[in-house]
C-alpha positions, 0 to 999 in steps of 0.5 A, a space after each residue: 111189934 113183936 116182944 123180945 120174948 116172942 123173938 127168943 121163942 121163935 128162934 129157939 124153935 128154929 134151933 130145936 128143929 134141926 136137932 130133933 132129927 139127930 136126937 131121934 136117930 141117936 135113940 133108934 138103935 133099939 126098936 121103939 114106938 112113937 109114944 115111947 120115943 116121946 117119953 125118952 126124949 122128954 126124960 133127956 130134956 128134949 120135949 117133942 110133941 106128937 104132931 112133930 114126932 110122928 110126921 118126922 118118923 114117917 119122913 125118916 122111914 120114907 127116906 130110908 133112914 128108919 125101918 118099921 114093923 107092926 106089933 099086933 100081939 097086944 090089943 093095940 097095934 104099935 108101929 115100931 121104928 129102928 134105925 136102918 143101915 143108911 140111917 147109921 151112915 147119916 147119923 155118923 155124919 150128922 154127929 160129926 157135923 154137930 160136934 164141929 158146929 158146937 166147937 165153932 159156936 163155942 169159939 164164937 161165943 167165947 170170943 164174944 164174952 172176952 171182947 
């Protein structure tokens, strides 16, 4: 049998999966490379591991939501990502969906506290 803390951790990870895309797209107005993005997210309170972020960046690029370019001017080449026009459209829709979801959940959770 799974301990309650393990259930909470598994469910917390499920909740986080959905918000990582929204968080990443929200931070991509200026070009950024993976490690820098991990630091930005962590500084804002959302820790994301490399094994999660890099496949996500590649997937978003493949979907046309991000565009990338290599910077080879330094000794270590870096791939910089930036949100595309299609990514901006998706981000706008996801923001609206997020705001509506938060509103609905606040209503549900407030109702639960008052009963």
